[in-house]
C-alpha positions as CSV (number, residue, x, y, z in Angstrom):
1,M,0.0,0.0,0.0
2,K,1.5,3.4,-1.0
3,D,1.5,6.2,1.5
4,T,0.1,8.6,-0.9
5,M,-2.0,10.4,1.7
6,R,0.7,11.0,4.2
7,K,1.7,14.6,4.6
8,P,5.5,14.8,4.5
9,R,6.9,16.6,7.6
10,K,9.4,19.3,6.7
11,R,13.0,18.8,8.0
12,D,15.9,21.2,8.1
13,A,19.4,21.4,9.6
14,K,17.9,22.1,13.0
15,D,16.1,18.8,13.2
16,K,17.6,15.7,14.8
17,I,14.6,13.8,13.4
18,A,14.8,11.2,10.6
19,S,11.9,8.9,9.8
20,G,10.5,9.5,13.3
21,I,13.6,8.3,15.0
22,P,15.6,11.2,16.5
23,C,19.4,11.2,16.5
24,K,20.8,10.4,19.9
25,I,17.3,9.5,21.1
26,K,16.4,5.8,21.6
27,E,12.9,4.6,21.9
28,T,13.8,1.7,24.2
29,D,13.7,2.3,27.9
30,V,17.2,1.0,28.6
31,N,19.2,2.1,31.6
32,D,21.8,-0.5,32.2
33,E,23.2,1.1,35.4
34,L,19.9,1.6,37.3
35,N,17.1,-0.2,35.5
36,P,17.9,-3.3,33.4
37,L,15.5,-3.6,30.5
38,K,14.1,-6.9,31.8
39,Q,12.9,-5.1,34.9
40,E,11.1,-2.3,33.1
41,M,8.2,-4.5,31.9
42,V,5.3,-4.8,34.4
43,D,3.0,-7.8,34.2
44,I,-0.3,-8.1,36.1
45,K,-3.0,-10.6,36.5
46,P,-6.6,-9.5,35.7
47,E,-7.6,-9.5,39.3
48,D,-4.8,-7.1,40.1
49,N,-5.9,-4.6,37.6
50,T,-8.1,-2.6,39.9
51,Q,-7.9,0.9,38.5
52,P,-7.7,3.6,39.5
53,K,-4.4,3.5,41.4
54,T,-2.1,6.4,42.1
55,L,1.6,6.0,41.4
56,A,2.4,6.6,45.1
57,S,0.3,3.6,46.0
58,F,2.7,1.1,44.3
59,E,5.5,-0.5,46.2
60,C,8.6,-0.2,44.0
61,K,12.2,-1.1,44.6
62,H,13.4,1.2,41.8
63,N,11.9,4.4,43.1
64,P,10.2,4.0,46.5
65,G,7.5,6.6,46.9
66,H,7.9,7.7,43.3
67,S,8.6,11.3,44.4
68,V,10.9,11.7,41.3
69,F,8.0,11.4,38.9
70,V,5.7,14.4,38.1
71,E,2.2,14.0,36.8
72,V,2.1,15.4,33.3
73,T,-0.7,17.7,34.2
74,D,1.4,19.3,37.0
75,F,4.6,19.6,35.0
76,C,6.1,23.1,34.7
77,T,9.3,25.0,34.3
78,N,10.3,24.6,38.0
79,H,10.7,20.8,37.4
80,L,13.5,21.5,34.9
81,P,17.2,22.3,35.5
82,Y,17.7,26.0,35.7
83,A,19.2,26.3,32.2
84,Y,16.0,24.9,30.7
85,Q,13.4,26.7,32.7
86,H,11.7,28.3,29.7
87,K,8.4,27.8,27.8
88,E,10.2,26.4,24.8
89,M,11.4,23.3,26.7
90,V,8.1,22.9,28.6
91,E,6.1,23.0,25.3
92,L,8.4,20.5,23.7
93,I,7.9,18.0,26.6
94,D,4.2,18.8,26.7
95,T,3.9,17.8,23.0
96,L,5.9,14.7,23.5
97,A,3.5,13.8,26.4
98,K,0.5,14.2,24.2
99,L,2.0,11.8,21.7
100,T,2.9,9.2,24.4
101,V,0.6,6.2,24.6
102,K,0.0,3.4,27.2
103,I,0.7,-0.1,25.9
104,E,-1.3,-3.2,27.0
105,V,-0.5,-6.6,25.7
106,K,-3.3,-9.0,26.6
107,T,-1.8,-12.3,25.6
108,V,1.7,-12.8,27.0
109,M,4.1,-14.8,24.7
110,E,6.2,-17.5,26.2
111,E,9.4,-15.6,25.3
112,M,8.4,-12.9,27.8
113,N,8.9,-15.4,30.6
114,S,5.8,-14.2,32.3
115,S,2.9,-16.1,33.8
116,S,0.5,-13.1,33.8
117,E,-2.1,-12.2,31.3
118,I,-1.4,-8.5,30.8
119,V,1.8,-6.7,30.2
120,L,2.1,-2.9,30.4
121,G,4.4,-0.4,28.8
122,S,4.6,2.8,27.0
123,G,5.1,4.0,23.4
124,K,4.8,7.1,21.1
125,V,2.8,8.1,18.1
126,D,5.4,8.1,15.3
127,E,3.4,8.9,12.1
128,V,-0.2,9.3,10.8
129,F,-1.4,8.1,7.4
130,F,-4.7,9.2,5.8
131,R,-6.4,6.6,3.6
132,T,-9.2,6.4,1.0
133,Q,-10.8,3.7,-1.0
134,K,-8.0,4.1,-3.5
135,D,-5.7,2.7,-1.0
136,G,-7.9,-0.3,-0.4
137,S,-10.8,-1.4,1.7
138,C,-11.2,0.2,5.1
139,K,-9.4,-1.9,7.7
140,C,-11.1,-0.4,10.7
141,V,-12.8,-3.1,12.9
142,C,-15.1,-0.8,14.9
143,E,-18.7,-1.8,15.2
144,T,-19.8,0.7,12.6
145,C,-17.2,-0.4,10.0
146,R,-18.1,-4.0,10.5
147,T,-21.4,-3.4,8.8
148,K,-20.5,-0.5,6.5
149,K,-16.9,0.3,5.5
150,R,-16.0,4.0,5.5
151,E,-14.6,5.7,2.4
152,R,-12.0,7.6,4.5
153,W,-10.0,6.0,7.2
154,G,-6.4,6.0,8.4
155,E,-3.5,4.4,10.2
156,I,-1.4,5.4,13.1
157,R,2.2,4.1,13.4
158,I,3.2,3.5,17.0
159,L,6.8,3.3,18.2
160,T,7.7,1.1,21.2
161,S,9.9,-1.7,22.4
162,A,10.5,-4.9,20.5
163,Q,9.9,-6.7,23.7
164,F,6.2,-6.6,23.0
165,A,6.2,-8.5,19.8
166,Y,7.8,-11.6,18.3
167,N,6.0,-11.8,14.9
168,D,3.5,-10.0,12.9
169,S,0.5,-11.7,14.5
170,D,1.4,-10.3,17.9
171,A,0.4,-6.8,16.8
172,K,-3.3,-7.7,17.2
173,E,-2.6,-8.5,20.9
174,I,-1.4,-5.0,21.6
175,N,-3.8,-2.3,22.8
176,C,-3.0,1.4,22.8
177,I,-4.5,4.0,25.1
178,F,-4.2,7.6,24.0
179,F,-4.5,10.7,26.1
180,Y,-4.4,8.8,29.4
181,D,-3.3,11.9,31.3
182,D,-5.9,12.4,34.1
183,E,-7.6,9.7,36.1
184,S,-10.7,11.8,36.5
185,R,-10.9,12.5,32.7
186,K,-10.7,8.9,31.3
187,D,-13.6,9.9,29.0
188,Q,-11.0,11.7,26.9
189,C,-9.0,8.5,26.3
190,K,-9.0,6.8,22.9
191,Y,-8.5,3.0,22.6
192,L,-7.2,1.2,19.6
193,S,-5.7,-2.2,18.9
194,G,-2.7,-3.1,16.8
195,D,-3.2,-4.3,13.2
196,N,0.2,-5.2,11.8
197,I,3.9,-4.8,12.5
198,V,6.0,-2.7,10.1
199,V,9.4,-2.7,11.8
200,L,10.7,-5.2,14.3
201,N,14.4,-4.8,15.2
202,K,15.5,-6.9,18.2
203,E,19.0,-5.7,18.1
204,K,18.0,-2.0,18.5
205,D,14.9,-3.0,20.5
206,I,12.5,-1.1,18.2
207,C,9.0,-2.1,17.2
208,M,6.7,-0.1,15.0
209,F,3.2,-1.3,14.5
210,M,0.0,0.1,12.9
211,C,-3.3,0.9,14.5
212,V,-6.4,1.5,12.3
213,T,-9.2,3.9,12.8
214,C,-12.1,5.6,10.9
215,D,-12.0,8.6,13.3
216,I,-10.7,11.3,10.9
217,D,-10.9,14.0,13.6
218,F,-8.7,11.9,15.8
219,L,-6.2,11.4,13.0
220,K,-6.1,15.1,12.3
221,T,-5.5,15.8,16.0
222,L,-2.5,13.4,16.1
223,D,-1.2,14.8,12.7
224,T,-1.3,18.3,14.2
225,L,0.6,17.2,17.3
226,L,3.3,15.6,15.2
227,D,3.8,18.9,13.3
228,T,3.8,20.7,16.6
229,F,6.4,18.4,18.0
230,V,8.7,19.2,15.1
231,A,8.0,23.0,15.4
232,N,8.6,22.9,19.1
233,W,11.9,21.1,18.6
234,R,13.0,23.8,16.2
235,A,11.9,26.5,18.7
236,A,13.9,24.8,21.5
237,F,16.9,24.6,19.1
238,D,16.8,28.3,18.5
239,K,16.5,29.0,22.2
240,Y,19.3,26.8,23.4
241,V,21.8,26.3,20.6
242,S,23.8,29.4,21.6
243,T,23.0,29.5,25.3
244,V,23.3,26.0,26.8
245,R,26.4,23.9,26.6
246,W,25.4,20.2,26.2
247,E,28.5,18.9,27.9
248,E,27.4,20.7,31.1
249,T,23.7,19.8,31.2
250,K,23.1,16.6,29.3
251,L,19.3,16.7,30.0
252,C,17.4,13.5,29.5
253,V,13.6,13.4,29.7
254,I,11.2,10.5,29.7
255,V,7.4,10.6,29.5
256,S,5.8,7.2,30.3
257,H,3.1,5.3,32.1
258,P,5.0,3.9,35.1
259,H,3.1,0.9,36.6
260,G,0.4,1.5,34.0
261,C,-0.7,4.8,35.7
262,I,-1.4,8.1,34.1
263,K,1.4,9.8,32.3
264,H,4.4,11.0,34.3
265,V,7.5,13.0,33.5
266,S,10.9,12.2,34.9
267,I,14.1,14.2,34.5
268,G,17.7,13.0,34.5
269,K,21.0,13.1,32.7
270,F,22.4,11.4,29.6
271,L,25.4,9.2,30.6
272,G,26.7,8.1,27.3
273,N,26.4,5.7,24.3
274,E,27.3,2.0,24.2
275,E,27.4,-0.8,21.8
276,H,28.3,1.5,18.9
277,M,25.5,3.9,19.7
278,K,22.8,1.2,19.5
279,R,21.7,2.1,23.0
280,I,22.2,5.0,25.4
281,R,22.7,5.2,29.1
282,Y,21.0,7.7,31.4
283,D,20.0,8.1,35.0
284,T,16.5,9.4,34.3
285,P,14.1,7.5,36.7
286,T,12.1,4.7,35.2
287,C,9.7,2.1,36.6
288,P,8.0,-1.1,35.4
289,G,5.6,0.1,32.7
290,S,8.1,2.6,31.3
291,I,9.5,0.2,28.8
292,G,9.1,1.5,25.2
293,A,8.9,5.1,26.2
294,F,10.5,7.7,24.0
295,V,13.7,9.0,25.6
296,L,14.2,12.7,24.8
297,V,17.8,13.9,24.7
298,P,17.8,17.5,23.5
299,D,21.4,17.8,22.3
300,F,21.4,21.1,20.4
301,D,25.1,21.2,19.8
302,V,25.5,22.4,16.2
303,Q,28.6,20.2,15.7
304,D,26.4,17.2,16.1
305,E,24.7,18.1,12.8
306,L,27.7,16.4,11.1
307,V,26.7,13.1,12.6
308,L,24.9,10.8,10.1
309,H,21.4,9.8,11.0
310,N,21.0,6.1,11.5
């Protein structure tokens, strides 16, 4: 299927974004010093999934009390290091948060080495594709489309950890929850299931899969957010490229759904690359349920523009 209805996102020298994968930003929640990857996936049994639960109510050996996490609705400039306490960085993180999704895998594969029935994690909207009948029959499986296929529909590409899938059929076992920001406003959430996997790279721990919907307004909302993320990245670049020395700050931000709760922001530092830049190390707090979250490393050093995108 050709992506004839996808609006190309403009890039320039300021962007560290190539095909949705930012340079020096890894989408796998890997922190080898503090939180091994195998510890970042939370699995629960159906009887344990008694929502709502606040993050503080979870006992956690990684971050007791979870005081280092900030609810996304409470996040502000004061939570950032002094050098980044400006609206440009807050708006960049806010847009990333709006693109962050909660991941639920109903059926656990044997390779996950888990006896539970639900696995939780995080992911990010990577791209949106608008479709028409020219692209093929509507693939949406909502109740309305089961009886009458829509002429216009679309697909959403989600970026997460390869830990959630082992083959293409696993995509249909993945559920995505969008806009889970406030426990009291769950009516704003949007729920979609995976349809097919388009990228599965175990070495880099990257999985991209598609969700299908006939909700054109929802697609337009996500499409606008993706454009806003690029615009906010450029605005942050203009703000910090000549004022902040990366070697001194090394800011590293993660927006995720720790323990399957509402979105939280955690702040830390980038510690370095390893395995020929296939993974990065950082001390940003993470918890079970953070696996697959997008790791934002705003390195605006202009010298890095010479680095080839992977």
